[in-house]
N, C-alpha and C positions, 0 to 999 in steps of 0.2 A: 258259188263263185265269189272270190275275194273282191272287195270294192276297189275300183280304180282310183289312183291318186293323181290329181292334176297338178303338175309342177311347172312353173315358169322359170326361164333362165334368160337374163339379158346378156348381151355381148356374145352372141353365137359366132362372131368373127374374131373374138379375142382368145388368147391362150387361157385366160382365167375361165371364161364362159365354157370353152370347149372342155377344160379339165373338169368342170362341174358335171357336164353332160356325160363324159366318159366315166366319172366316178359313179354316177347313177346307173349307167349301163353295166358296170361291174358289180353292183350291189346285189344282195340276195332278194331284194324287192323289185328288181328292174321290170319284171313281167307285169307288174301291177301299175307301173307309172306311165302316164301319158305326158310327153314332153311338149312344151309350148315355148318357142324361142322368140327373142326380140333382138333387133339391132337397128342401125341407122343406114345400113347399106344392104341391098339384096344379095342373094347367092353366096352367103358365107358358108364355109364348110359345115359349121355346127348346125346351120339351118336345115341341112339335109339329114341330120340325125334326129330331128324333132318331127312330131306329127303335124304341128302347125308352126308357122313362123311369120312374124309381123315386122314391118319396117316402121319405126317410130319417127315422129317429127323431130328434126334436129334442133334442140333447144339453143344451140349456138348461132343459128341463122337469125338474121335480123327480123325476118317476117314471121318467125315462130315465137310463141310465148310459153312460159311454164304452164299456164292455164290450159293451153291447147294440148300440151304434152300430157298433163295430168288426166285430162278428159279421155285421151286415147288409151293411156295405161289402164285407167279404171274400166273403160269399155271392154278392153280385151281380157282383163282379169275376170269380169263378170261373164262375158261371153263364153269363156272356157272354164268357168267355175274353178279357178285356180285356188289351191289351198296353201301353196307356198310360192314365193318369188325370190329367186337368188339373183344377186347383183354381180355381173361379170365385167363391168367397165368402171375404171377409176373415176371418171368425171361425173358419173351418175351418183356416186356415194353421197356427196353433200345434199343433193336435191331429194334423193330417196330418204336420207336421214331426216331432213327437215319435214317431209310430208309423210313419214312412216305412220304416225298415229291417224292422220286423216285418211290415208289409203286403207289402213286396216279396218277403221270404223265404216268406211264406205263399201268395203268388199268382203270382209271376214277372211281375208287372205293374210297369212303371215308374210311380212316383208322382212327378209333376213338381212338386216343392216344395223349397224351400231348407231348410238346416239350422236347428234351433231358435234358435241364437245369432244367425244372420242375421235371422230373423224378429223376435227380441226387440229388436235394435238398430233395425231398420227401423220397427217399430210405434210406437216412442217417439221423438218428434221431438227431445226434449232429448238422449236417448242418441245419436241420429243425429248431432247437432252435436258432441257429445263425441267420438264415434268419428272424425269427420273431423279434429277438432283434434288428437287423439292420434296421428294418422298424418300430421300436418303437411300437411294438404290444406285448401284454402279452405273456410270454413264461415261461416254467419251467427252473429254473436255471440248467445249464448243463455243465459238464466237461468231457474231455477225461481223460484217466487213467494218462497220463503224466501231465495234467494240474491241477489235483486235489491235494489239500493239506489238511491235517487233519484239521477238523473244518470248512471247506468251506461250508458244509451243516450240518444241524442237523438231527439226526435220528428220525424216519425211513427215509431211502432214497431208491432210485431205481437204480439197476444196470442191464443193459440189453445190447444185441448186438447193435452196431450202425446200422447194417443192419440186418433186420429180421422181422418176422411177426408172428401173432397168439400166442404171449406171449412166444415163444420159447426162452429159456435162461433168462427169466425174474426172477429177484431176488428182494425181498423186504428185505432189511437188517436193523438190529437194533443195531449193535455193530461193533466195529473195527474188531473183529474176523470174523464176518459174511461178512464184507466188503472185507477183504483180501481173504476169500474163494471164494466169488463171482467173484472178479477180476481175480483170478488165474484160474477160470473155463472158462473164456471167452477170445477169441483171440483179439477182438477189441471192448471193451465195452464203453458205455457212462454211466456216473454217473449223476443222476438227482434228484432234489427235488421231494418228493412225494406230488403231488398236491391233495388236497381234499381227497375224499374217493370214494368207489364204488357206494355210494348212489348218487353221483353227476357226474357220468360218462356218456357221450353222444357219440353216433356215428352219424355222420352228413353227409348228401349228398348234394352237391352243383352242379348245372348245370351252367357251365360258357361257354358262346359263344359270339363271336364278341365283346370282351372287357368288358362284364358285366355279372353279375349274373342274370340268367333267373328265377331261383327258388331254394329254399333250404328247407331242413327238418332236424330237430334235434330229435333224439330218445334217451330217457333214457334207458340204457341197463344194463343187467347182463351178465356175462361170464360163459362159461363152456368149459373147455379144450381149452382155447384160442380163442374160437369163441363166437359171440353173441348168447346167449341162449334165453333171452327174450328182447323185445324192446317195449317201451311204447311211443305212440304219444299223447301229450297233447297240447291243444290250449293255455294253460297258461304257456308254456315253457318260461323261462326268456328271455326277448327281447334282452338283451345284448349278448346272444349267437348268434342270427341271425345278429346283427350288426357286431360282431367280425368275423363271417364267411364271410360276404360280404367284410370286410376290408382285410382279408387275401387273399381271392380268387382274389380280384382286383389287388393286387401287385404280386401274384404268377403267374397269367395268365395261368391256365391250359387250356386244350381243352376237351370239353365234360363234363364228370362227374368226380368229385374228392371227396374222402372220408376223412373227418377230424374226429379224435378221440380226445376228450377233457374232462377235468374235471373242475368244479368250485372250486376255492380255498376258504378258510375260509371267505374271504370278498365277495364271490360271483362273482369273476372275472374269466372268462373262459380262460383256457390255453390249447392250442393244444399240445399234446405230440406225435402224430403220424399223418402223412399224407400218404394216399394211392392215387396215381395219376391215378385212374381207378375206375370202378365199384367195389363194395365191396360185401362181403358175405351177407350184409344186403340189397342189391338192391331189392330182391324180397319181403323182409319184408316191405320195403318202398312202394312197389307197392300195397301191401295188404291194406295200409292206403289210397290209391288213388294217391300216388306219383310215377307214372310209368315213371321213368327217361329214360328208354330204348325206350319206345314208343315216348316220347317227342323228343329224339334225332333223331330217324328215321324220324319223321314228319318234324322236323325243317330243317334237312340237305337236305331232298328231297323236301322242300318248299311246304309241305302240312299243313293243319290246325293242330295246336298243341293242345294236350289235356289240359284241365284246371287242374292245380296242386294246386289250392288254396282251393278247397272244400274237405278237408281231414276229414276222420272220426277218432275219438279218439278211443283208445283201446290198447290192448297188443297183440303182435305177439309172438308166442312160436315156437321154432325150435324143430323138432322131426325127427326121422329116418323113412324111408319108404322103400318099396320093389317094385320091378318090375319084372314080369315074361316076359322073352324074347321068 
């Protein structure tokens, strides 16, 4: 009988956490995996897909401390003999990144999270653009509110929060009046050139381990309410996208999987406008094409044969709502 693999997933109530769980269930090793879920509220859908599920202390509440949270996380990792822990909630990334070494030394469990500096750069859209510029890589021209002067960019342009996700606070502005209104509505905005169009927008997954890109995939996408609605995989995707992804990942040096969102400009040059230093809401969509990044990470980190991620099938993945009777 093959040995059981104990895997933890945080954010069983999030699209990301649920995508990680679904990717595992679709993998060739799913029968060997025992799933242990975590969240901050009970009765999430993902919790019912796990053999065990735990509610963690909310580190944003005044009466809770990071120390209490850490103790609980370590207790449950040891209790369940977890070998890997995947992170499925954005706000956990900085704290897991900060305590990754401590947690791994305390438990012998792989914490699948990028270094703090990667998270800092990726979480701030202005710092993302500055990082790309400093490494001589294509980037969208970007300004802070204080650094922008009239005429620095031509309309239309984009105004959005420096820190945020799923298009919350996103504004496409076409005049001085719209620009002023958008800036007044946001506390800490970034102003960027509007690169290309939705017809050339890609969501991309890159697996980066031991200093190099192990595999990558780029999906042409459409959005609905801030999340990817359809995602197309095509074998004739422009090669410059994959070259660019490898260049960026190599200097960024994430750990595990990183998600890049980019558009092609009118010259066909790819420009990243957002980095998510984690699995993304499209992780399971990628698995549907044969790019199961979660399975790959589990096998790679546990020194088992990794799945082939090169023989992918073309097509379109469509997101839809579903229900579950408990």
